[in-house]
C-alpha positions as CSV (number, residue, x, y, z in Angstrom):
1,X,156.5,-78.9,-99.5
2,X,155.7,-82.0,-97.4
3,X,158.9,-81.9,-95.3
4,X,158.2,-78.3,-94.2
5,X,154.5,-79.1,-93.4
6,X,155.5,-82.3,-91.5
7,X,158.2,-80.5,-89.4
8,X,155.9,-77.6,-88.6
9,X,153.0,-79.8,-87.6
10,X,155.1,-82.0,-85.3
11,X,156.9,-79.1,-83.7
12,X,153.7,-77.0,-83.2
13,X,152.3,-79.9,-81.3
14,X,155.1,-79.7,-78.7
15,X,156.3,-76.1,-78.4
16,X,155.0,-74.3,-75.4
17,X,152.4,-71.6,-75.9
18,X,152.4,-68.8,-76.9
19,X,154.8,-70.1,-79.5
20,X,153.5,-71.5,-82.7
21,X,155.2,-73.3,-85.6
22,X,153.6,-73.0,-89.1
23,X,154.5,-74.2,-92.6
24,X,154.4,-71.3,-95.1
25,X,155.0,-72.8,-98.5
26,X,158.5,-74.4,-98.3
27,X,159.4,-72.5,-95.2
28,X,158.9,-73.3,-91.5
29,X,158.0,-70.2,-89.5
30,X,158.0,-69.6,-85.7
31,X,155.6,-67.2,-84.1
32,X,155.4,-65.9,-80.5
33,X,151.6,-65.4,-80.4
34,X,150.9,-63.4,-83.5
35,X,154.4,-62.0,-83.8
36,X,156.7,-63.6,-86.4
37,X,160.0,-64.7,-84.9
38,X,161.8,-66.2,-87.8
39,X,161.7,-68.7,-90.7
40,X,163.8,-71.5,-92.0
41,X,164.0,-72.3,-95.7
42,X,163.4,-76.0,-96.3
43,X,162.5,-76.2,-100.0
44,X,165.2,-73.8,-101.1
45,X,167.9,-75.8,-99.5
46,X,166.7,-79.1,-100.8
47,X,166.0,-77.9,-104.3
48,X,169.1,-75.8,-104.9
49,X,171.5,-76.8,-107.6
50,X,175.0,-77.4,-106.4
51,X,177.1,-74.8,-108.2
52,X,180.9,-74.5,-107.6
53,X,180.6,-70.8,-108.5
54,X,178.1,-70.1,-105.7
55,X,179.7,-68.3,-102.7
56,X,178.5,-70.9,-100.2
57,X,179.7,-73.9,-102.2
58,X,181.9,-76.4,-100.4
59,X,183.7,-79.2,-102.1
60,X,181.8,-82.4,-101.7
61,X,178.4,-80.8,-101.8
62,X,177.6,-82.4,-105.1
63,X,178.2,-85.9,-103.5
64,X,175.8,-85.4,-100.6
65,X,172.7,-87.6,-101.0
66,X,169.3,-86.0,-100.8
67,X,168.5,-87.8,-97.5
68,X,171.6,-86.3,-95.9
69,X,170.6,-82.8,-97.1
70,X,167.0,-83.4,-95.8
71,X,168.4,-84.5,-92.4
72,X,170.6,-81.4,-92.3
73,X,167.7,-79.1,-93.1
74,X,165.5,-80.8,-90.4
75,X,168.3,-80.3,-87.9
76,X,168.6,-76.7,-88.8
77,X,164.8,-76.2,-88.3
78,X,164.9,-77.9,-84.9
79,X,167.8,-75.6,-83.9
80,X,166.0,-72.5,-85.0
81,X,162.8,-73.4,-83.2
82,X,164.8,-74.2,-80.1
83,X,166.6,-70.9,-80.2
84,X,163.3,-69.0,-80.6
85,X,161.7,-70.8,-77.7
């Protein structure tokens, strides 16, 4: 997924070493050296079908535009990388 790859490339360029940020499919993964620290699902969040029966459903989710969901995912990735560093 392009968003995961773009976020990973931009973040990897600015995180202090020994941290590294890599795209792994539709996920953004953070490493401390060679040790995995965590991953954020980008593709799964953007591609999910809004289902009122799903336990994480919140009213109004079906009305959120794709760009708003993408911005929310990007913010979540930034937060996760910040927490890891």
